[in-house]
DOVOMAR-980241 format. One record per residue: residue in three letters; x negated, y, z of N, C-alpha, C, CB in turn. Coordinates in steps of 0.2 Angstrom, whole numbers, padded with zeros to 4 digits, always signed. Last residue first. Glycine has a CB too. Example, Ala and Ser with C-alpha at 12.3 -4.5 7.8 and 13.67 -1.06 7.14 Angstrom:
SER-0064-0011+0035-0068-0005+0036-0064+0000+0039-0070-0003+0029ALA-0066-0028+0039-0062-0022+0039-0066-0016+0039-0057-0022+0045
***
This chain:
SER+0307+0601+0745+0311+0598+0739+0310+0590+0738+0309+0601+0734ARG+0308+0602+0762+0305+0600+0756+0309+0597+0750+0300+0596+0757LYS+0313+0607+0774+0319+0608+0767+0314+0606+0761+0324+0617+0765GLY+0305+0605+0784+0312+0600+0784+0314+0602+0779+0317+0601+0790THR+0298+0617+0783+0293+0611+0781+0300+0604+0781+0285+0611+0787VAL+0306+0627+0787+0303+0626+0780+0301+0619+0779+0296+0631+0778PHE+0310+0625+0801+0314+0624+0794+0311+0623+0788+0318+0630+0791ALA+0297+0624+0807+0300+0618+0806+0307+0618+0801+0301+0615+0813LEU+0292+0636+0803+0290+0631+0801+0293+0627+0802+0286+0630+0803ILE+0303+0644+0812+0303+0645+0803+0298+0639+0803+0299+0653+0799ALA+0301+0641+0824+0307+0640+0820+0305+0640+0814+0313+0645+0822ALA+0289+0645+0827+0290+0638+0828+0296+0635+0823+0292+0637+0834THR+0290+0659+0825+0285+0655+0820+0287+0648+0821+0277+0657+0823ALA+0301+0662+0835+0301+0665+0828+0296+0658+0824+0296+0675+0828ASP+0306+0655+0847+0301+0656+0846+0300+0656+0837+0297+0651+0850PRO+0322+0664+0851+0317+0660+0849+0309+0661+0848+0319+0659+0843ALA+0314+0673+0866+0318+0666+0862+0322+0670+0856+0326+0660+0869LYS+0309+0683+0869+0305+0678+0870+0308+0672+0867+0303+0678+0877SER+0308+0699+0862+0312+0695+0861+0308+0688+0864+0313+0695+0854THR+0302+0713+0860+0301+0709+0858+0305+0700+0863+0293+0710+0856PRO+0312+0730+0860+0309+0724+0864+0309+0717+0858+0314+0722+0872GLY+0307+0744+0848+0312+0738+0853+0310+0732+0856+0317+0735+0850PHE+0300+0752+0842+0302+0746+0836+0307+0742+0842+0294+0740+0832ALA+0294+0760+0851+0300+0763+0847+0303+0758+0843+0297+0770+0842PRO+0284+0753+0853+0290+0755+0859+0295+0756+0855+0289+0763+0865ASN+0275+0742+0844+0277+0749+0845+0282+0749+0847+0277+0752+0841GLY+0271+0726+0851+0273+0730+0847+0273+0737+0849+0279+0729+0846ARG+0260+0716+0857+0264+0721+0861+0265+0726+0855+0258+0724+0868VAL+0259+0698+0854+0256+0706+0853+0262+0710+0853+0253+0707+0846SER+0267+0687+0855+0262+0688+0862+0258+0696+0861+0255+0681+0864SER+0282+0683+0850+0275+0684+0848+0271+0687+0856+0276+0689+0840GLY+0295+0680+0850+0291+0674+0853+0283+0677+0851+0293+0666+0849PRO+0299+0689+0836+0302+0685+0842+0297+0680+0844+0309+0681+0840TRP+0294+0703+0830+0293+0696+0829+0294+0692+0835+0286+0694+0827THR+0305+0718+0829+0300+0713+0832+0300+0708+0830+0299+0712+0837HIS+0314+0726+0831+0312+0726+0824+0305+0723+0827+0311+0733+0820GLY+0323+0718+0845+0322+0724+0841+0318+0723+0834+0318+0729+0845GLY+0336+0710+0853+0330+0710+0849+0330+0716+0844+0328+0702+0845GLY+0350+0709+0858+0344+0714+0861+0337+0713+0858+0343+0712+0869HIS+0348+0693+0851+0352+0696+0857+0347+0701+0860+0355+0689+0862VAL+0345+0689+0836+0342+0689+0842+0347+0692+0848+0336+0692+0841VAL+0353+0677+0824+0352+0684+0826+0350+0683+0833+0359+0690+0826ILE+0349+0667+0811+0348+0667+0818+0349+0676+0821+0341+0663+0819LEU+0356+0658+0799+0354+0666+0801+0354+0666+0809+0359+0672+0797GLU+0351+0647+0785+0353+0648+0792+0351+0655+0795+0350+0644+0796VAL+0356+0635+0774+0354+0642+0774+0356+0642+0784+0362+0649+0767ASP+0351+0624+0761+0354+0625+0770+0351+0632+0770+0350+0618+0777GLY+0345+0617+0750+0349+0625+0751+0352+0629+0756+0355+0624+0748ARG+0347+0602+0742+0341+0607+0746+0347+0613+0746+0333+0610+0741PRO+0358+0596+0739+0352+0590+0742+0348+0596+0746+0347+0584+0734SER+0373+0605+0740+0367+0603+0736+0361+0600+0740+0364+0609+0731PRO+0381+0611+0749+0384+0604+0745+0377+0601+0742+0390+0605+0739SER+0373+0615+0762+0374+0615+0757+0378+0610+0753+0369+0617+0755ASP+0381+0625+0779+0377+0618+0776+0378+0617+0769+0379+0612+0780TRP+0374+0637+0786+0379+0636+0780+0377+0629+0777+0378+0643+0772VAL+0374+0642+0803+0372+0638+0798+0377+0638+0793+0371+0632+0800THR+0368+0654+0816+0373+0653+0811+0372+0649+0806+0375+0660+0807ARG+0366+0654+0831+0363+0652+0827+0369+0652+0821+0359+0644+0830THR+0360+0669+0842+0368+0664+0842+0363+0662+0832+0380+0671+0841TYR+0351+0671+0859+0351+0669+0851+0357+0667+0849+0346+0665+0849GLY+0349+0668+0872+0346+0674+0870+0348+0675+0863+0338+0675+0871THR+0354+0651+0873+0351+0657+0876+0348+0663+0873+0347+0654+0879LYS+0364+0651+0858+0360+0649+0862+0357+0654+0868+0355+0647+0859LYS+0381+0646+0851+0378+0652+0855+0372+0648+0858+0384+0655+0862GLU+0383+0642+0833+0383+0640+0840+0379+0644+0843+0380+0633+0841THR+0393+0642+0818+0391+0646+0822+0390+0643+0829+0394+0651+0822VAL+0394+0636+0802+0395+0634+0809+0393+0639+0814+0391+0627+0810PRO+0403+0643+0786+0399+0642+0792+0400+0640+0799+0396+0647+0794SER+0409+0638+0772+0410+0640+0778+0405+0639+0783+0416+0638+0780PRO+0401+0643+0757+0404+0637+0761+0405+0641+0768+0398+0629+0762THR+0408+0654+0746+0402+0652+0750+0403+0647+0754+0398+0657+0753GLY+0411+0649+0727+0412+0653+0734+0407+0651+0739+0420+0651+0738LYS+0413+0634+0720+0413+0639+0719+0413+0642+0725+0418+0640+0715LYS+0401+0621+0713+0405+0622+0719+0407+0631+0719+0400+0618+0726GLY+0389+0614+0711+0395+0614+0704+0399+0618+0710+0401+0606+0700ALA+0376+0616+0713+0381+0610+0718+0388+0611+0713+0382+0613+0728ALA+0374+0630+0713+0370+0626+0712+0373+0618+0710+0366+0626+0717SER+0383+0636+0723+0385+0637+0714+0380+0631+0711+0382+0647+0711ALA+0377+0633+0734+0384+0632+0731+0387+0630+0723+0388+0638+0734ALA+0368+0641+0732+0367+0634+0733+0372+0630+0730+0365+0632+0740ALA+0374+0654+0731+0368+0652+0726+0368+0643+0727+0359+0655+0729ALA+0379+0655+0744+0384+0655+0739+0380+0651+0732+0386+0663+0737ALA+0367+0654+0752+0373+0651+0752+0378+0650+0747+0375+0653+0757PHE+0363+0667+0747+0358+0663+0747+0363+0654+0748+0353+0666+0754ALA+0372+0678+0752+0371+0676+0742+0367+0669+0743+0363+0684+0737GLU+0372+0675+0766+0379+0672+0762+0376+0672+0755+0387+0677+0763ALA+0361+0682+0770+0362+0674+0771+0368+0672+0767+0363+0671+0780SER+0366+0694+0766+0360+0690+0762+0359+0683+0765+0353+0694+0763ALA+0375+0696+0775+0378+0695+0768+0371+0692+0763+0381+0704+0765ARG+0365+0696+0788+0372+0690+0787+0374+0690+0778+0381+0693+0792ALA+0362+0707+0785+0358+0702+0786+0360+0695+0784+0357+0703+0791SER+0368+0718+0771+0367+0715+0779+0363+0710+0778+0373+0712+0782LEU+0357+0725+0758+0362+0720+0761+0362+0720+0770+0361+0712+0757THR+0345+0741+0757+0346+0733+0757+0353+0730+0758+0341+0730+0763PRO+0335+0749+0748+0341+0748+0751+0342+0742+0752+0345+0750+0749THR+0317+0750+0755+0322+0749+0749+0330+0747+0752+0319+0742+0745SER+0309+0766+0759+0313+0758+0761+0316+0756+0755+0320+0758+0768PRO+0298+0774+0749+0303+0773+0753+0306+0767+0753+0307+0777+0751GLU+0280+0772+0753+0285+0773+0748+0292+0772+0754+0285+0767+0742ALA+0269+0786+0761+0273+0781+0760+0280+0780+0756+0275+0780+0765GLY+0267+0799+0763+0263+0796+0758+0265+0789+0757+0256+0796+0759PRO+0274+0801+0778+0269+0804+0773+0267+0798+0768+0262+0807+0778ALA+0287+0786+0778+0281+0790+0782+0278+0794+0775+0275+0783+0788PRO+0304+0789+0771+0297+0788+0770+0293+0791+0776+0294+0790+0763THR+0320+0785+0776+0315+0791+0774+0310+0789+0776+0317+0797+0776GLY+0326+0772+0764+0325+0775+0771+0321+0780+0771+0323+0772+0775PRO+0341+0771+0752+0332+0774+0755+0331+0775+0761+0330+0780+0752LYS+0355+0768+0761+0351+0772+0757+0345+0770+0759+0353+0779+0757PRO+0361+0757+0768+0364+0757+0761+0360+0763+0756+0371+0759+0761MET+0352+0744+0776+0352+0752+0773+0355+0753+0767+0345+0754+0772GLY+0361+0732+0787+0359+0733+0781+0357+0742+0781+0366+0730+0776THR+0365+0726+0801+0371+0729+0795+0366+0731+0788+0376+0737+0797ILE+0353+0728+0808+0355+0724+0804+0361+0721+0800+0355+0722+0805PRO+0342+0740+0801+0347+0738+0804+0351+0732+0802+0351+0742+0804ARG+0325+0743+0803+0332+0740+0799+0336+0737+0800+0331+0736+0795VAL+0324+0751+0815+0321+0752+0810+0324+0748+0803+0317+0750+0812PRO+0329+0745+0827+0332+0753+0826+0327+0754+0819+0330+0760+0834ASP+0339+0731+0830+0333+0733+0827+0335+0740+0825+0331+0729+0822LYS+0347+0724+0838+0347+0731+0840+0341+0734+0836+0345+0731+0847ASP+0348+0710+0834+0353+0714+0834+0354+0721+0834+0356+0712+0837GLY+0335+0703+0825+0337+0708+0831+0343+0710+0831+0333+0714+0833TYR+0335+0689+0814+0335+0695+0815+0337+0697+0822+0339+0698+0810ILE+0329+0678+0802+0329+0679+0810+0329+0687+0811+0321+0677+0814LEU+0334+0666+0791+0333+0673+0792+0335+0674+0800+0337+0678+0787LEU+0330+0653+0780+0330+0655+0786+0330+0662+0788+0325+0652+0788ALA+0334+0644+0766+0332+0651+0770+0333+0651+0777+0336+0656+0768PRO+0333+0633+0750+0333+0634+0759+0331+0640+0762+0329+0628+0763VAL+0340+0636+0736+0334+0636+0741+0335+0639+0749+0328+0641+0739ALA+0347+0636+0722+0348+0633+0729+0341+0634+0731+0350+0626+0730ASP+0345+0649+0713+0347+0642+0712+0347+0641+0721+0340+0637+0708THR+0346+0665+0713+0348+0661+0706+0348+0653+0706+0342+0663+0700PRO+0350+0678+0722+0348+0673+0721+0350+0668+0715+0349+0671+0727ARG+0347+0694+0716+0351+0690+0719+0349+0683+0718+0358+0691+0716VAL+0343+0711+0720+0340+0705+0719+0345+0700+0721+0333+0705+0722GLU+0344+0729+0716+0348+0724+0717+0342+0715+0715+0358+0726+0711ALA+0339+0743+0717+0335+0738+0717+0338+0731+0719+0331+0740+0722PRO+0349+0752+0718+0347+0750+0712+0343+0744+0710+0345+0755+0710LYS+0360+0737+0727+0359+0742+0719+0353+0748+0723+0368+0747+0716THR+0348+0729+0738+0355+0730+0735+0354+0734+0729+0360+0734+0740PRO+0338+0716+0744+0340+0722+0742+0346+0723+0739+0336+0724+0738LEU+0340+0706+0759+0339+0708+0752+0340+0713+0750+0342+0705+0749GLN+0329+0708+0773+0334+0708+0770+0334+0707+0763+0337+0712+0772GLY+0320+0702+0788+0320+0705+0781+0328+0702+0779+0314+0702+0775ALA+0316+0700+0801+0319+0708+0799+0319+0708+0792+0314+0713+0802VAL+0307+0687+0797+0310+0689+0802+0311+0698+0800+0305+0688+0809THR+0311+0671+0786+0310+0679+0788+0311+0681+0793+0314+0684+0784GLY+0307+0658+0774+0309+0659+0781+0306+0667+0784+0307+0653+0786ALA+0310+0645+0761+0309+0654+0764+0311+0654+0772+0314+0662+0759ALA+0305+0633+0751+0310+0636+0757+0306+0641+0759+0312+0630+0762ALA+0298+0632+0739+0302+0625+0739+0309+0629+0746+0295+0616+0744VAL+0296+0641+0723+0297+0641+0732+0301+0636+0734+0301+0648+0735LEU+0296+0639+0709+0290+0641+0713+0292+0640+0721+0287+0648+0712ASP+0309+0640+0706+0304+0635+0703+0298+0636+0706+0304+0636+0696PRO+0314+0651+0711+0314+0646+0714+0313+0639+0712+0319+0645+0715ARG+0312+0668+0711+0305+0660+0708+0307+0652+0710+0297+0661+0713GLN+0321+0676+0716+0318+0676+0707+0316+0672+0706+0313+0679+0704ALA+0323+0670+0729+0327+0671+0724+0326+0671+0715+0329+0676+0726ALA+0309+0669+0733+0315+0663+0734+0321+0665+0730+0318+0661+0744MET+0305+0682+0732+0302+0678+0729+0308+0670+0728+0294+0677+0733ARG+0314+0690+0742+0314+0690+0734+0311+0685+0729+0313+0694+0732LEU+0311+0684+0752+0317+0684+0750+0318+0685+0743+0319+0689+0753ALA+0298+0690+0755+0299+0684+0753+0307+0682+0753+0296+0680+0756MET+0301+0703+0753+0298+0700+0748+0297+0694+0747+0293+0703+0747SER+0308+0705+0766+0312+0704+0760+0309+0701+0754+0314+0710+0759GLY+0296+0701+0773+0301+0695+0774+0306+0699+0767+0306+0695+0784GLY+0290+0714+0771+0286+0706+0769+0293+0702+0770+0280+0704+0776ASN+0297+0721+0778+0297+0723+0770+0294+0717+0767+0292+0729+0767SER+0299+0710+0790+0301+0718+0787+0301+0717+0781+0296+0725+0788PHE+0289+0698+0787+0291+0702+0791+0292+0708+0788+0288+0703+0798GLY+0288+0681+0779+0286+0688+0780+0290+0691+0786+0288+0693+0773VAL+0285+0666+0768+0287+0669+0776+0286+0677+0775+0283+0667+0784VAL+0287+0653+0758+0286+0660+0759+0288+0661+0765+0289+0664+0754TYR+0279+0637+0753+0285+0641+0758+0283+0648+0757+0285+0638+0767VAL+0277+0623+0743+0275+0630+0743+0281+0633+0746+0273+0633+0736ARG+0278+0610+0739+0279+0613+0745+0275+0619+0747+0278+0608+0748ARG+0276+0605+0727+0282+0605+0728+0284+0608+0735+0285+0599+0727PRO+0262+0607+0724+0265+0613+0722+0273+0612+0723+0263+0614+0714ASP+0250+0609+0737+0256+0606+0735+0261+0609+0731+0258+0603+0739ALA+0234+0618+0736+0241+0617+0738+0246+0613+0733+0244+0624+0738GLN+0220+0613+0731+0223+0614+0738+0229+0615+0739+0220+0619+0740GLY+0219+0613+0718+0218+0606+0720+0219+0607+0727+0210+0604+0718SER+0218+0624+0709+0212+0622+0714+0213+0615+0716+0211+0627+0721GLY+0231+0624+0707+0226+0623+0701+0219+0622+0703+0227+0627+0696VAL+0237+0629+0720+0238+0623+0716+0232+0620+0711+0246+0624+0711LEU+0231+0643+0720+0228+0638+0724+0230+0631+0723+0229+0640+0731LYS+0234+0648+0707+0227+0647+0708+0226+0642+0714+0224+0654+0710LYS+0248+0649+0708+0245+0646+0703+0237+0643+0703+0245+0649+0699ILE+0249+0658+0720+0251+0650+0720+0249+0646+0715+0259+0649+0720LEU+0244+0670+0714+0242+0667+0718+0243+0659+0722+0242+0671+0721ALA+0253+0672+0704+0247+0670+0701+0244+0667+0707+0243+0675+0698ALA+0266+0674+0710+0266+0669+0706+0257+0666+0703+0271+0671+0700THR+0260+0685+0717+0261+0680+0721+0262+0673+0718+0266+0681+0724PHE+0260+0694+0705+0253+0692+0709+0255+0686+0713+0251+0697+0714ARG+0273+0694+0701+0268+0690+0696+0261+0691+0701+0267+0695+0688VAL+0279+0701+0711+0282+0694+0710+0276+0691+0706+0289+0694+0706ASP+0272+0714+0710+0270+0709+0717+0274+0702+0715+0274+0711+0725THR+0276+0719+0698+0270+0717+0700+0268+0713+0705+0268+0721+0702ASP+0290+0722+0696+0288+0715+0696+0281+0714+0697+0291+0711+0689PRO+0291+0737+0695+0293+0733+0701+0293+0726+0702+0299+0735+0702ASP+0280+0748+0691+0282+0741+0689+0284+0739+0695+0277+0737+0685PRO+0277+0759+0701+0282+0760+0694+0284+0753+0691+0279+0764+0686ARG+0275+0762+0714+0276+0756+0711+0280+0757+0704+0279+0750+0716LYS+0275+0776+0718+0269+0771+0720+0269+0765+0716+0268+0770+0728ALA+0288+0778+0714+0283+0783+0711+0276+0778+0712+0283+0792+0715THR+0295+0763+0709+0295+0768+0713+0290+0773+0713+0295+0766+0718PRO+0310+0752+0701+0302+0756+0701+0302+0763+0706+0300+0758+0691ALA+0318+0739+0708+0319+0746+0705+0311+0749+0707+0326+0751+0710GLY+0320+0727+0713+0319+0727+0706+0319+0734+0704+0325+0724+0701GLY+0310+0725+0729+0316+0726+0725+0315+0727+0717+0320+0733+0727ASP+0299+0725+0736+0303+0720+0738+0309+0721+0733+0305+0721+0744GLY+0285+0728+0735+0290+0728+0728+0295+0723+0730+0286+0725+0720TRP+0276+0729+0750+0276+0725+0745+0283+0729+0739+0278+0716+0748GLY+0261+0737+0756+0267+0737+0756+0270+0733+0750+0270+0743+0758LYS+0249+0744+0756+0250+0742+0762+0257+0741+0762+0249+0747+0768ASN+0246+0748+0743+0246+0753+0748+0250+0751+0753+0249+0761+0746LEU+0251+0732+0741+0248+0737+0737+0250+0743+0740+0249+0737+0729GLY+0245+0719+0750+0249+0721+0748+0247+0728+0744+0254+0722+0752GLU+0237+0703+0753+0237+0710+0755+0241+0715+0750+0229+0713+0756PRO+0243+0688+0759+0241+0693+0753+0241+0700+0757+0247+0694+0746TYR+0238+0674+0766+0239+0681+0769+0238+0687+0764+0235+0681+0775ALA+0242+0657+0767+0238+0663+0762+0242+0670+0764+0238+0661+0752VAL+0240+0643+0775+0242+0649+0775+0238+0654+0771+0242+0650+0781LEU+0240+0626+0775+0236+0631+0771+0240+0637+0773+0236+0629+0762LEU+0245+0614+0787+0246+0619+0782+0242+0623+0780+0251+0622+0784GLY+0245+0606+0798+0241+0602+0792+0244+0609+0787+0243+0591+0790ARG+0251+0607+0809+0254+0604+0804+0252+0603+0799+0260+0605+0803ARG+0244+0614+0818+0247+0607+0821+0250+0604+0816+0252+0607+0827ASP+0240+0624+0810+0235+0619+0812+0238+0613+0812+0231+0620+0818ALA+0250+0633+0811+0251+0630+0805+0246+0623+0806+0248+0635+0798ALA+0249+0639+0824+0254+0633+0822+0253+0630+0817+0261+0635+0822LYS+0237+0646+0822+0238+0639+0827+0243+0635+0825+0240+0640+0835ASP+0242+0656+0812+0236+0649+0811+0238+0644+0816+0227+0652+0813LEU+0252+0662+0816+0254+0657+0811+0247+0652+0811+0257+0661+0803GLY+0254+0673+0825+0251+0667+0828+0252+0660+0823+0255+0667+0834SER+0261+0686+0821+0264+0679+0819+0261+0673+0824+0263+0678+0812LEU+0251+0695+0824+0258+0695+0824+0261+0689+0827+0262+0696+0818ARG+0241+0692+0817+0239+0691+0823+0247+0691+0826+0234+0697+0825ARG+0245+0690+0803+0243+0684+0806+0241+0685+0813+0237+0681+0802VAL+0248+0704+0803+0254+0699+0802+0252+0692+0804+0257+0698+0795GLU+0235+0710+0802+0241+0711+0806+0247+0707+0807+0244+0716+0803GLU+0228+0704+0791+0226+0703+0797+0233+0704+0803+0221+0708+0798ALA+0236+0709+0781+0236+0702+0780+0234+0701+0789+0229+0699+0773THR+0245+0726+0787+0239+0722+0783+0239+0715+0784+0231+0725+0785GLN+0257+0740+0786+0254+0734+0790+0248+0729+0784+0261+0729+0793ARG+0265+0746+0779+0260+0750+0783+0256+0744+0786+0263+0756+0790ARG+0279+0734+0780+0276+0739+0777+0270+0744+0781+0282+0743+0776GLY+0271+0718+0784+0276+0721+0783+0274+0729+0781+0280+0720+0788HIS+0264+0704+0775+0265+0708+0779+0271+0713+0778+0260+0711+0779PHE+0269+0686+0770+0269+0694+0768+0270+0698+0774+0274+0697+0763ALA+0261+0671+0769+0265+0674+0774+0262+0683+0772+0261+0669+0783ILE+0264+0656+0761+0263+0662+0759+0265+0666+0764+0265+0665+0754VAL+0261+0639+0765+0264+0645+0765+0260+0651+0765+0266+0646+0770LEU+0258+0624+0758+0256+0632+0759+0260+0635+0760+0254+0635+0753PRO+0253+0608+0760+0259+0612+0760+0256+0620+0762+0265+0609+0764LYS+0238+0601+0751+0242+0604+0758+0247+0608+0757+0237+0609+0763ARG+0230+0589+0744+0233+0594+0743+0239+0596+0750+0236+0594+0735GLY+0213+0582+0747+0220+0582+0746+0224+0588+0747+0222+0578+0749ASP+0204+0579+0764+0205+0580+0758+0213+0581+0754+0201+0574+0755GLY+0205+0589+0779+0205+0583+0775+0203+0585+0769+0211+0578+0775SER+0210+0596+0789+0212+0598+0784+0211+0593+0777+0210+0604+0783LYS+0212+0601+0804+0214+0594+0800+0214+0595+0793+0220+0592+0801ALA+0212+0615+0802+0207+0611+0806+0208+0603+0804+0208+0611+0814PRO+0218+0623+0789+0219+0619+0794+0213+0615+0797+0224+0616+0791ARG+0212+0638+0780+0213+0631+0779+0213+0628+0787+0207+0627+0774HIS+0220+0654+0777+0218+0650+0781+0218+0641+0780+0221+0652+0787LEU+0214+0667+0767+0217+0661+0766+0215+0658+0771+0215+0656+0761LEU+0219+0683+0761+0215+0679+0767+0219+0673+0766+0215+0682+0774TYR+0216+0693+0745+0221+0688+0751+0216+0685+0755+0227+0680+0747ASP+0219+0707+0735+0215+0702+0739+0220+0699+0744+0208+0706+0744ARG+0217+0711+0717+0222+0710+0724+0218+0706+0729+0231+0706+0723SER+0213+0720+0705+0211+0717+0711+0216+0717+0715+0206+0718+0713THR+0222+0723+0690+0222+0726+0696+0218+0720+0701+0232+0727+0699GLY+0226+0716+0679+0220+0723+0678+0219+0726+0685+0223+0729+0672ASP+0236+0709+0681+0238+0714+0676+0232+0719+0678+0246+0716+0677VAL+0225+0703+0694+0232+0704+0691+0235+0709+0686+0236+0704+0696GLU+0212+0696+0701+0213+0701+0696+0222+0698+0693+0204+0700+0688LEU+0208+0692+0717+0212+0689+0711+0215+0694+0708+0217+0684+0713ARG+0198+0686+0732+0202+0691+0726+0203+0689+0721+0199+0695+0724ALA+0197+0682+0749+0197+0680+0741+0199+0686+0737+0201+0673+0739ARG+0192+0676+0763+0194+0682+0760+0192+0680+0752+0189+0689+0763THR+0194+0663+0773+0191+0665+0766+0194+0670+0764+0192+0659+0762ASP+0191+0651+0788+0196+0656+0784+0190+0660+0779+0200+0663+0789THR+0194+0634+0792+0190+0640+0789+0194+0646+0787+0187+0637+0782PRO+0194+0623+0807+0198+0628+0803+0193+0634+0799+0202+0632+0809PRO+0182+0611+0808+0185+0617+0810+0189+0619+0805+0180+0622+0813ALA+0184+0593+0804+0181+0601+0804+0184+0606+0805+0178+0604+0798ALA+0185+0582+0816+0189+0586+0811+0185+0592+0810+0197+0587+0813ALA+0178+0565+0816+0177+0573+0818+0182+0576+0813+0167+0577+0817SER+0177+0553+0810+0179+0553+0815+0179+0560+0820+0176+0548+0818THR+0173+0553+0797+0180+0552+0797+0183+0550+0805+0181+0546+0793PRO+0161+0560+0797+0167+0564+0795+0174+0560+0795+0165+0566+0787SER+0152+0559+0812+0154+0555+0806+0161+0559+0804+0155+0545+0809SER+0146+0567+0823+0146+0570+0815+0148+0567+0809+0139+0571+0813SER+0155+0563+0835+0152+0562+0833+0152+0566+0826+0151+0556+0833PRO+0156+0575+0851+0158+0572+0844+0154+0569+0841+0161+0576+0839ARG+0147+0571+0867+0148+0576+0861+0151+0571+0855+0139+0580+0858PRO+0149+0572+0884+0149+0568+0877+0152+0573+0872+0154+0561+0877THR+0138+0583+0893+0146+0581+0890+0146+0576+0886+0149+0588+0887THR+0126+0584+0900+0129+0576+0899+0133+0575+0897+0131+0572+0904ASP+0122+0596+0898+0122+0590+0892+0123+0585+0893+0117+0588+0891ALA+0125+0601+0911+0128+0603+0905+0128+0599+0900+0127+0608+0904PRO+0113+0596+0919+0118+0592+0921+0123+0594+0912+0122+0595+0930THR+0097+0597+0908+0102+0601+0913+0110+0596+0913+0104+0611+0909THR+0088+0595+0899+0090+0588+0904+0093+0592+0910+0082+0583+0908SER+0092+0599+0882+0090+0600+0889+0090+0594+0894+0093+0605+0893CYS+0087+0592+0867+0093+0594+0871+0089+0596+0879+0100+0587+0872GLY+0081+0585+0856+0081+0593+0856+0086+0595+0863+0086+0597+0848THR+0077+0572+0857+0085+0574+0855+0085+0581+0855+0091+0572+0860LEU+0063+0572+0855+0067+0568+0851+0074+0571+0850+0067+0560+0854ALA+0059+0580+0866+0058+0581+0860+0062+0578+0855+0053+0578+0861THR+0065+0570+0876+0068+0578+0876+0064+0581+0868+0066+0583+0885THR+0058+0559+0876+0065+0560+0875+0069+0566+0874+0069+0557+0880VAL+0045+0564+0879+0045+0561+0870+0054+0561+0870+0041+0550+0869ALA+0048+0569+0892+0044+0573+0887+0047+0570+0880+0035+0572+0888LEU+0051+0556+0898+0056+0562+0898+0053+0566+0892+0056+0567+0905LEU+0039+0549+0895+0045+0547+0893+0050+0553+0893+0047+0541+0896LEU+0031+0556+0904+0029+0556+0897+0035+0554+0893+0022+0553+0896ALA+0036+0554+0917+0036+0561+0915+0034+0561+0906+0028+0566+0920LEU+0035+0540+0918+0040+0543+0917+0041+0550+0914+0042+0542+0922SER+0020+0540+0918+0026+0537+0914+0030+0538+0912+0027+0533+0915ALA+0016+0547+0929+0014+0550+0923+0019+0546+0918+0007+0549+0922GLY+0023+0537+0940+0025+0544+0938+0023+0548+0931+0023+0547+0943ARG+0015+0526+0937+0021+0526+0935+0026+0532+0935+0023+0523+0937ILE+0003+0533+0941+0004+0529+0933+0010+0529+0932+0001+0520+0931HIS+0005+0535+0955+0004+0542+0950+0004+0538+0943-0003+0547+0951SER+0008+0523+0960+0014+0526+0959+0012+0532+0954+0017+0528+0966ASN-0004+0517+0957+0000+0513+0954+0008+0520+0954+0001+0505+0959ARG-0012+0523+0967-0015+0523+0960-0007+0521+0955-0022+0516+0959SER-0005+0518+0979-0006+0526+0976-0008+0528+0968-0011+0529+0980THR-0009+0505+0978-0004+0507+0978-0001+0515+0976-0002+0504+0982ARG-0023+0506+0979-0020+0503+0973-0013+0507+0974-0021+0494+0974SER-0029+0522+0987-0027+0515+0989-0024+0512+0980-0020+0515+0996THR-0045+0531+0986-0035+0530+0983-0034+0524+0985-0032+0531+0975MET-0053+0537+0998-0052+0533+0991-0045+0531+0991-0057+0526+0991
***
């Protein structure tokens, strides 16, 4: 015969089992220890949405052009500063994205990042036509159309549009800053230089610009390329360029001219561990220019965790090019 205490124990046990079963059914959770970790609230005011990436297409001059758009995790509502990142020649949007690590750095600052795809994996960084790019201004119009689309959709702040790039893409960023200062608030580049004759482009107004360059770059020498580079089979030839310093001086002179001054302001140079920084202070409210020369740096993105082509030279750890560029451009908003 079962005692009253035993019957009560069975009843309590059955009740507890039923309670656990009902709780599990309602919550949809396991009873394993892993599920004891607190979960963020689903309230939109207390939890940030995850970063989102979309690939979209834009038709310009009758040609469909692709771009990748990264929205920051802490996006919320309203317009965000926009970074347009141009890849190098024979690269893709995804490659410069990985090379630079821009997504994570932009997330911390709440920046949109657009990675446009170049025609034939390259950019018309100069004002002269080529066999593969008979209209040398098509990429300028594509970039302007991309900015217009992202501003028109309410995503981007038209006062805070920044252009960055690597190599051929760095030169494209400088071209946009030089030709379309009405659209660009600041520029930051790695291994980018302004084109010279016959594809010459010169700055037309005060636009802050940061140029980062390795002094041992074997692909696009820091001293410039007076003649077109020898192209790979099926590729466009590289555009002749000024030296990195002359490119920086051109932006400094344009800023001085915009403030009613003649000539190029005298720069100040300081040595840091692993690089030298030269600054041209602008007499204009905007238009400061910096040149960072990386000691022993190759045709690489300083601070990148991506291992590049050994033939392009070493990747320096100082400075962190991505952090330096974003700090510079976001600090130079119009």
